[in-house]
VODREN-648091 format. One record per atom (N, C-alpha, C): x, y, z; residue in one letter. Coordinates in steps of 0.1 Angstrom, whole numbers, plus 5000, padded with zeros to 4 digits. Example, Ala and Ser with C-alpha at 12.3 -4.5 7.8 and 13.67 -1.06 7.14 Angstrom:
2
513249435078A;512349555078A;513249675078A;512849785071S;513749895071S;512950005079S;
END
This chain:
448
535752874894M;535752734895M;535952674881M;536952584880G;537352534867G;536352424862G;536652394849E;535752294843E;536352154845E;535452054848I;535851914848I;535851864834I;536951824828P;536951794814P;536351654812P;535951634800C;535451504796C;536451394798C;535951284804G;536851174806G;537551174820G;537351284827K;538051294840K;537451204850K;538251124858V;537751044868V;537651124881V;536451134887V;536151214898V;535651134910V;536051164922T;535551104934T;534451184939T;533651124949C;532651194956C;533151324961C;534351324967Q;534951444974Q;535151554964Q;535751514952S;536051624942S;534851674936S;533851584933L;532651634927L;531851724937L;531851684950A;531251774960A;531851914960A;533151914960H;533852044960H;533552124948H;533452054936H;533252124924H;531852184923H;530852114929L;529452164928L;529152244941L;530052274949R;529852344961R;528852274970R;528852144970C;527952064979C;528452074993C;527452045002R;527852045016R;528951955020R;528951835014S;529951735018S;529951625007S;531051555007A;531151434998A;530151335003A;529951325016Q;528951225021Q;527551245014Q;527151375012A;525851405006A;525851344992A;526951364984V;527051304971V;526951154971V;527751094981G;527750954982G;526350894985G;525650964994Q;524350924998Q;523350924986Q;523551024978A;522751034966A;522850914957A;524150874956L;524450754948L;523850634955L;524050624967K;523750504975K;522250484976K;521450594976R;520050584978R;519250554965R;519950564954N;519350544941N;518750404940N;517350394941P;516750264941P;516950184928P;517250254917F;517450184905F;518850134902F;519750164911A;521150124910A;521750094924A;521150004932P;521649974945P;523049914945P;523449864934Q;524849814933Q;525949914931Q;525550044931V;526550154930V;526650224944V;527550174953P;527650234966P;528450364965P;528450434977C;528950564977C;530550564976C;531150454977H;532650454977H;533150444962H;532250434953R;532750424939R;532950554933R;533650564922V;533950684915V;533350674901V;533150794895I;532650794882I;533450874872I;533350834860R;534050904849R;533050974841R;533051104840V;532051184834V;532251194819V;531151164812D;531251184797D;530551314794D;531151424794G;530651554792G;531351644801G;530951774802S;531651874810S;530751924821S;531351934833L;530651994844L;531352124848L;530652234848R;531252354851R;530952394866R;529952474868N;529652504882N;528152504884N;527752534896A;526252524899A;525452624891A;525952744889A;525252844881A;524952794867A;526052734861C;525852684848C;524852574847C;524752494858L;523852384858L;522352434858L;522152544865R;520752594866R;520152624852R;520952674843V;520452714830V;520652604820V;521152494824K;521352384814K;520752254820K;519652264826V;518952144831V;518752044820V;518352094808C;518052004797C;519251924793C;520451974796D;521651894792D;521951784801D;521251774813L;521551674823L;521451534817L;520351514809I;520051384803I;521151344793I;521851444788Q;522851414777Q;524251374783Q;524451404795W;525851384800W;526151234800W;525351154808G;525651014809G;526950984816G;527150854818V;528350804824V;528950694814V;530250714811S;530750624801S;531150494808S;531550494821S;531950374828S;531750394843S;531650284850V;531650294865V;532850214870V;533650284879W;534950224883W;534850194898W;535650084901S;535750054915S;536950114921S;536850164933A;538050224940A;538050194954A;539250204960S;539350174975S;540550264980S;540550274993G;541650364999G;541450504996G;542550584996A;542450734994A;542450764979A;541350724973G;541250764959G;542150674949G;542750564954R;543650484946R;542750394937R;542950394925I;542250304915I;542850164916I;541950064919D;542449924919D;542349864905D;541349904898G;541249844884G;540049894877G;540049894864W;538949934856W;538049814854W;536749844856Q;535749744853Q;534649804845Q;534749794832K;533849874823K;532449814824K;531449894827A;530049854826A;529449884812A;528449824809C;527849844795C;527249984795C;527350044783W;526950184781W;525450194784W;524650104779G;523150114782G;522850114796G;523550034804Y;523250034819Y;523650164825Y;524850214821A;525350344826A;524350454823A;523950454811Q;523050564807Q;521750564815Q;521250444817S;519950434825S;520050474839S;521250454845I;521350494859I;521750644861I;522350694851M;522950834853M;521850934855M;520750924848R;519651024849R;519251034864R;519050914870F;518650914884F;519750964894F;520950924891L;522050974900L;522151124900L;522151184888L;522351324887L;521251404893L;519951364891F;518851434897F;518851424912F;519251304917L;519351294932L;520451384937L;521551384930L;522651464934L;522251614935L;521551664924L;521251804923L;520151834934L;519251744937C;518251774948C;519051794961C;520051714963I;520751724976I;521551854977I;522251894966V;523052014967V;522352144965V;521052134962G;520152254961G;520252324948G;520852264937V;520952324925V;519552344919V;518652244920V;517252254915V;516452214927V;515152264928P;514352244940P;513952094941P;513952014931G;513651874932G;513251824918G;513351694916R;512951634904R;511451604903R;510851664893A;509451654891A;509151514886A;508151444892G;507751314888G;507051314875G;506851194870T;506151184857T;505251064858T;504151074850S;503150964850S;503750834844S;504650854835E;505350734829E;506150654839E;506850724847A;507650664858A;506750594868A;505750664872A;504750614882A;504150484876A;503750484863A;503150374857A;504150254857A;505450274855R;506450174856R;506550104870R;506450194880I;506550144894I;505350054897I;504150104893R;502950024895R;502949894888R;503349894875T;503449764867T;504549674873T;505649724878S;506649644884S;506149574896S;505349644905Y;504849584917Y;503749474913Y;502849504904E;501849414901E;502349284894E;503349304886E;503949184879E;504749104890E;505449174899A;506149094909A;505249024918A;504049084921L;503049014930L;502448894923L;502148904910E;501648794903E;502648684902E;503848714899G;504948614899G;505148544912G;505048624923W;505148564936W;504048464939W;502748504935A;501648424938A;501748294930A;502248294918R;502448174910R;503448084917R;504548144922K;505648064928K;505047994941K;504248074948L;503648024961L;502747904958L;501947914947A;501047804944A;501747684940A;502947694933L;503647574928L;504647524938L;504947594948A;506047554958A;505647434966A;506547354969D;506347244979D;506347294993D;505847225003P;505747275016P;507147325022P;508247255018E;509547285023E;510047425018E;509747455006S;510247575000S;509147695001S;507947655004Q;506847755004Q;507147865015Q;507647825026L;507947925036L;508848035032L;509947985024N;510948085019N;510248175009N;509348115000V;508648194990V;507748304997V;507148255008W;506248345015W;507048465021W;508148435027Q;508948545033Q;509548635023Q;509548605010N;510048694999N;508948754991N;507848774998R;506748844991R;507148984988R;506749034976P;507149174972P;506549274983P;507449364986S;507049464997S;506249574991S;504949594996S;504149704992S;504749834997S;505349835009S;505949955014S;507150005006S;507949905001D;509049944993D;508650004980D;507649944974H;507150004961H;506350134964H;505650134976G;504950254980G;505950374981G;507150344987K;508150444988K;508650504975K;508850414965L;509150454952L;508050544945L;506850494947M;505750574942M;505550704948M;505750714961W;505650844968W;506750934963W;507950884961G;509050964956G;508651024942G;507850954935E;507451004921E;506351104922E;505451084931I;504251174931I;504251294941I;505151274951R;505251374962R;505251514958R;506051554948D;506251694944D;505251724933D;504351634929S;503451664918S;502051634922S;501751644935L;500351624940L;499351724934L;499851834930N;499051934924N;498651904909N;499351804903E;499051774890E;497951664889E;497151674878A;496051584877A;496451444875A;497651414869W;498051284867W;498351204880W;498651284890S;499051214903S;497851154910S;496651194906I;495451134913I;495350984912I;495550934900E;495550794897E;496550714906E;497750764907Y;498750694915Y;498650724930Y;498050824934S;497750844948S;496750734952S;495750704943I;494850604946I;495550464948I;496450444939W;497250314940W;498050304953W;498650414957L;499450414969L;498550394981L;497350454982L;496450434993L;495950294993L;495650234982E;495150104981E;496149994984E;497350014979R;498349904979R;499249914992R;499450034996A;500450065007A;499850155018A;498650115024P;497950205033P;498750235046P;499550145051V;500350165063V;501450265060V;502050245048F;503150345044F;502550485042F;501350485036A;500650615034A;500250685047A;499950605057A;499550665070A;500650725078A;501850695074A;503050735082A;503550875077A;504250945086R;504751075083R;506251065079R;506651155070E;508051165067E;508651255077E;509951235079E;510751315089E;510551465086E;510151545097G;510051685095G;508651725090G;507751635087Q;506451665082Q;505451655094Q;504551755094S;503451745104S;502251665100S;502151635087S;501051555082S;501551425076S;500751325077S;501051195070S;501051215055S;501551105048R;501551115034R;500051125029R;499251045035A;497851045032A;497251185035A;497651245045G;497251385049G;497651485038G;498851465032L;499251555022L;498451535009L;498051415007I;497151384995I;495751444998I;495251435010I;493951505013I;494051655011I;495151715016Q;495351855014Q;495351894999Q;496051814991A;496051834976A;494751824970A;493951724975L;492551704970L;491751834973L;491851884985Q;491052004988Q;491552134981Q;492852144979K;493452264973K;493352264958K;493652154952F;493852154937F;492752074929F;492151974936H;491351874928H;489851864932H;489451964940L;488051954946L;486951934936L;487151994924K;486151994914K;486451904902K;487451824904S;487951734893S;486951614891S;486851574879S;485951454876S;486651324879S;487951334883A;488751204885A;488951164899A;488251244909V;488551214923V;487551124930V;486651064922G;485650974929G;486350854935G;487250794928M;487950674933M;488950714944M;489450834943L;490350884954L;489550894967L;488350944966C;487550954978C;487350814985C;487150714977L;486950574982L;488250524987L;489350544980A;490650494985A;491050554998A;490650675001L;491050745013L;490350685025L;489350595023T;488650535035T;489550435042T;490750405036S;491750315042S;492450385053S;492250515054Q;492950605064Q;492050645075Q;492750705085S;491950755097S;492350905100S;492650975090D;493051115091D;491751195096D;491851275106P;490751345111P;490151455102P;490951495092A;490551595083A;489751545071A;489751405070M;489251345058M;487751365056M;486951345067L;485551355066L;485051485061L;485751595066K;485351725062K;485651755047K;486751705042V;487151715028V;486151635019V;485851515023L;484851435016L;483551505015L;483151565026E;481851635026E;481851755016E;483051825015M;483251935006M;483151874991M;483751764989V;483651704975V;482151674972V;481451614981E;480051574979E;479251704977E;479551814983R;478751934982R;479152024970R;480452024967E;480952124957E;481452074944E;481651944943N;482151884930N;480951894920N;481151944908P;480051954899P;479551824892P;480251724894H;479951594887H;479151504896H;477951464892E;477151384900E;477751254904E;478451184895E;479051054898E;480051064909E;480851174909V;481851194919V;481151224932V;480051304932Q;479251334944Q;478851194951Q;478351104942G;477850974947G;478950894953G;480150894947Q;481250824952Q;481750884966Q;481751014967A;482051074979A;481051044990A;479751034986S;478650984996S;478950845001S;479350754992L;479650624996L;480850625006L;481850705002A;483050705011A;482750765025A;481850865025I;481450915038I;480650805046I;479850735040A;479050625047A;480050525052A;481050485045L;482050395049L;482850445061L;483150575061L;483850635073L;483050635085L;481750675083L;480850675095L;480650535101L;480950435094K;480850295099K;481750275111K;482850345111G;483850335122G;483450415134G;482350485134L;481950575145L;480950505154L;480650375152G;479750305161G;478350285155G;477450225163D;476150185159D;475050275165D;475350395169D;474450485174D;473350515163D;472050515167P;470950535157P;471150655148P;471650765154E;471850885146E;472850865135E;473950795138I;474950765129I;474450665118I;473650565122M;473050475113M;472150545103M;471450645107T;470550725099T;471350795088T;472450855093R;473350935084R;473950835074R;474350725078R;474950625069R;473950585058R;472750555061I;471750515052I;471450625042I;471450745047E;471150865039E;472250885028E;473450875032H;474650885023H;474650765013H;474250645017L;474250535008L;473150544998L;472050605001R;470950624992R;471450724981R;472150834986R;472650934976R;473650864966R;474450774972A;475450714963A;474750624953A;473650554956I;472950474947I;472250554936I;471650674940I;470950754930I;471950824921I;473150874926K;474050954917K;475050874910K;475450754915S;476650684910S;476350534908S;475050494905H;474750354906H;475450274895H;475850324884E;476550254874E;478050264874E;478650344883V;480050364883V;480750244888V;481750194880E;482450074884E;483550104894E;483650004904V;484650014914V;485249874914V;486449854908G;487049724906G;486049634898G;485749524903D;484849424896D;483349444900D;483049554907T;481649574911T;481249714908T;480149764914T;479749904911T;479349974924T;479250104923V;478950184935V;477550134941V;476550114932S;475250074937S;475349944945S;476149844939K;476249714946K;476949734959K;477949814960L;478649834973L;477649904983L;476949994978A;476050064987A;474949974992A;474349894983M;473349794987M;473849694997M;475149654995D;475749565005D;475849625018D;476249755018E;476349825031E;475049835038E;473949865031I;472649865037I;472249725042I;472649625035F;472449485040F;473149465053F;474449515053V;475249495066V;474549575077V;474049695075I;473449765086I;472149695091I;471449625082Q;470249555086Q;470449415091Q;471549355087N;471749215091N;473049175097N;474149255096L;475449215100L;476049315110L;475249385118T;475749475128T;475849405141T;476449475151K;476549415164K;475249375170K;475249255176G;473949205182G;473149115172G;473449125159R;472749035150R;473448895149R;472648795145T;473148655144T;473948645131T;475148595132A;475948585120A;475448465111A;475548475098P;475148355089P;476048235093P;475448115091D;476047995094D;476947955082D;478148005081A;479047985070A;479347835069A;479247785056I;479447645054I;480547625043I;481447535045G;482547515035G;483347395038G;484547385032R;485447275034R;486847335038R;487447275048D;488747325053D;489847275044D;491147305048S;492247275039S;492447125037S;491847045046T;491946895044T;490846835036T;489846925032G;488746885024G;487546845033G;487646855046E;486546815055E;485546925055E;484246885055P;483146985055P;483047045069P;482647175069F;482647245082F;481547355081F;480947385092K;480047495093K;480147555107K;479847685109L;480047755121L;479147695132L;477947645129S;477047595139S;477647475146S;478647415141M;479347305148M;480047355160M;480347485161L;481047535172L;480047605182L;478847565182K;477847625191K;478347625206K;478147745212G;478647755226G;480047795227G;480747815216K;482147855216K;482348005211K;483348075216V;483648205210V;484448175197V;484048255187I;484548235173I;485148365168I;486348355163V;486948475155V;486948425141V;486148485133L;486048455118L;486848555111L;487948515104A;488848605098A;488948585083A;488648685075F;488748675061F;490048735057F;490848665048W;492148705044W;492548645031W;493648675025H;494148615013H;495648635012H;496348545006T;497848555005T;498248684998T;497448734989S;497848854981S;497248984986S;496648974998M;496049105003M;497149195007M;496849325007R;497849425011R;498249405025R;499549425028D;500149415041D;499849275047D;499949175038A;499549035042A;500248985054A;501549005055E;502448955065E;502049015079E;501749145079R;501249215091R;499949155096R;498949145086G;497649095090G;497648955095G;498448865089L;498548725093L;499348715106L;500248805108G;501048815120G;500148845132G;499148935131L;498248965141L;497348845144L;496948775134L;496048655136L;496848545143L;498148525139R;498948425146R;499048455161R;499248585164K;499448625178K;498148595185K;496948625179L;495648605185L;495448455188L;495848375178H;495748225179H;496548175190H;497748225192E;498648175202E;498148225216E;497648345216Q;497148395229Q;495848335234Q;494948305225Y;493648265229Y;493148125225Y;493948065216G;493647925212G;493547825223G;494447835233K;494447745244K;493347775254K;492647895252R;491647935262R;490247905256R;490247825245G;488947785240G;488347875229G;489147975224V;488648055213V;488947995200V;488047985191N;488247915178N;488448025167N;489648025162L;489948115151L;489748035138L;488848085130I;488548025117I;488848115106I;489748085097G;490148165086G;489248135074G;488948235065V;488248215053V;489048285042V;489448215031T;490248275021T;489848205007T;490048284997S;489748234983S;490948164977S;492048144985D;493248064981D;492747924980D;493447844971S;493147704969S;493447624982S;492847504982R;493147414994R;494547374994R;495147354982E;496547314981E;497547414987E;497247544985V;498047654991V;497847655006V;496647635010L;496347635025L;496947515032L;496947395025R;497647275031R;499147305033R;499747365023N;501147385024N;501547485035N;500747595035L;500947695046L;500647645059L;499747555061R;499447495074R;500547395078R;501147325068R;502247235071R;503447305076R;503747425070N;505047495074N;504847585086N;503547595091G;503347665103G;502947815101G;502847855088T;502447995085T;501048025090T;500147935089I;498747955093I;498347835102I;498647835115P;498347715123P;496947695127P;496047785123W;494647775127W;493847705115W;492647675118R;491747605107R;491347715097R;491347675084N;490947765074N;490047705064N;489047775059L;488147735049L;488547795035L;488547705025S;488847755012S;487547795005S;487447925002D;486247984996D;486448034982D;486947944973E;487347984960E;486248034952E;484947994954D;483848044947D;483248174953D;483848214964G;483448344970G;482048344977G;481448224980R;480148224985R;480148275000R;481048235008I;481048285022I;481448435022I;482348475014H;482648625013H;481348705010H;480548645001S;479348714997S;478348715008S;478248605016Q;477348595027Q;477648715037Q;478948735039Y;479348835049Y;479648975043Y;479348985030R;479549115023R;480949165025R;481949085023V;483349115025V;483849185012V;484349315014K;484949395003K;486349425005K;486849425017D;488249465020D;488849365029D;490149335027L;490849235035L;492049305042L;492349245054P;491649145062P;490449205069P;489449115072L;488249155079L;487949045090L;487649095102V;487348995113V;485949025119V;485248905121Y;484048905129Y;484348835141Y;483948885153V;484048815166V;482648785170V;482448655172L;481048595175L;481048535189L;479948555196D;479848505209D;479348355209D;479048295220A;478648155221A;477348135214A;476548235212Q;475248225205Q;475348265190Q;476548285185R;476948335172R;476448475169R;476248555180K;475948695179K;477148775176K;477048875167I;478248955163I;478549055174I;479849045179R;480249135189R;481249235184R;481949215173Y;482849305167Y;483049275152Y;483149385144I;483449375130I;484549475127I;485649435121G;486749525117G;488049455114G;489149525114G;490449465111G;490949395124G;491949305121P;492649245133P;493449345141P;493649305153G;494449405162G;493949415176G;494249525182S;493949535196S;492449535200S;491549585191F;490149585194F;489549435194F;490149355185V;489749215185V;490149155199V;491349175203D;491849125215D;491049165227D;490649295228L;489849345239L;488449285239L;487849265227T;486549205226T;486549065231T;487548985226V;487648845230V;487948835245V;488848915250E;489148915264E;487948945273E;487149045269G;485949075276G;484948965276G;484848895265M;483848785264M;484348665273M;485648635273L;486148535282L;485948565297L;486048695300V;485848735314V;484348715318V;483448745308E;482048725310E;481648585313E;482348495306D;482048355308D;482648305322D;
END
């Protein structure tokens, strides 16, 4: 196989042939899928600044890949006919070439895959957080006419989750991946719960397997245990119990105990389950009481869960939430005495916001005309709520809880969260929006 000389213009077809790739299409797809250069489609050709020999040579010169670079990106059409030269800046070309080459090599099988790095994962995280903050500012400043467009252009947690997964997937055995696995589970739980093509386990399931195999005794997995509670993988409870039992760090044991208590919450209100929950919550308070979780602590979260068990479980009377709606009018739940109420806690910046609010819109359309009162509670400002109400994004009544008082009353820690209350304000359901809310509401309407 001859050498491709420096400066040679090569098409996907010729590069595929030279590297013994399966097809030119595979090379093109590598270029096309590069998330950092979506403007480089597979029909373009490249001019190589350096020398490409053959696949065997590439195996022993992986360190040289970064040095090759691309001197220019050229536009082409037809059967390899060059329409014209359009020189791109060298800095831009250098930045995309690293990703293009590694993607190409992964496809042709020259190397087993590109190992992720904590630096790249940190950039993805920062990119998403900055995009989300910028979006929230635009939403707050937008007028009602443009706010709907801003809302529809919310940064996608799944898209960023896909980038993050690409970075950590082949490095789950590395200690640095723990921090970014937590981010993925917290920011993109729906994406994490899905399986990749050809995989028998979900992405979250692969993280659980890595936890069990590589990180069971790590001092850094406490928050990972808590982040995993966003998932419903059947293997999770067993692994969390192993962490609680075998991890040598008391603080991690306590965080695992809290995670187990949160998981048991989804198994019902059976007395035996309640006893197990309280036992794990007490362990969490004893072993991890000062460990910070976001802007709170493990002991505060555990005490709130004990309060929920004693005061906010099915059959208990819900607190009489008092606040002001988006128009500034005072409101309290007792004003709806004798009515079925769906109390939904949400926020414009919550994870998978569009999906959560979509479920609430569906519920409002389906049951609003049948006498069910959907009341939203959010810490968004009244101005944001007014604009979203005007453009039809949230057609139900919403209370602005900027000081968090109602959230505290109901011990809300994760969004979205729904309470279904009967005509006597007794709690009939607690959990996320979706089919179980619909079934509970439908059953109550049939009873009436």
